[in-house]
C-alpha positions, 0 to 999 in steps of 0.5 A: 492513513494516506487515502482520503475517500472514506470507506475504501481508506478504512478498509485498505488501512485496516487490511494493511494493519492486519498484514503487518500483524501477520508479518510479525506473528508469522516471523516470531512463531516460525522463529520460536518453533525452530529455534531449538533445532538450528539458529540458521534454520530458525532465521530462514523459517522466520522469513518464510513465515513473514513472506505471506504478510510481506506480499499482502503489504506489497499488494495493498501499497500498490493499491494505495499508490494507484489510488493516489495516482488516480486522484492526482491525475484527476486534479491535473486534468481539472487544472488543464481543462481550466487552463484550456478554457482560459486560453480559449477565452483570452485569444482574440478572434 
């Protein structure tokens, strides 16, 4: 919900939700499959089952952060150009 530019925001946020669901399902199913054998092995397998979803969350958050940085830099560039124009217009010749 952080991105503001329509289709890209929808796709990234949808994929982020899918990744979180993947983490949850991977951890729960892996844990329940190996719970009968050994508790420590079940915990390790739950972590391994959640790992692909965690990696995808990390990648999607990186995309979101990069897009936010790009938009902020665009705002800063516009402000700096505006200040430069004001400075050029206000300096006596």
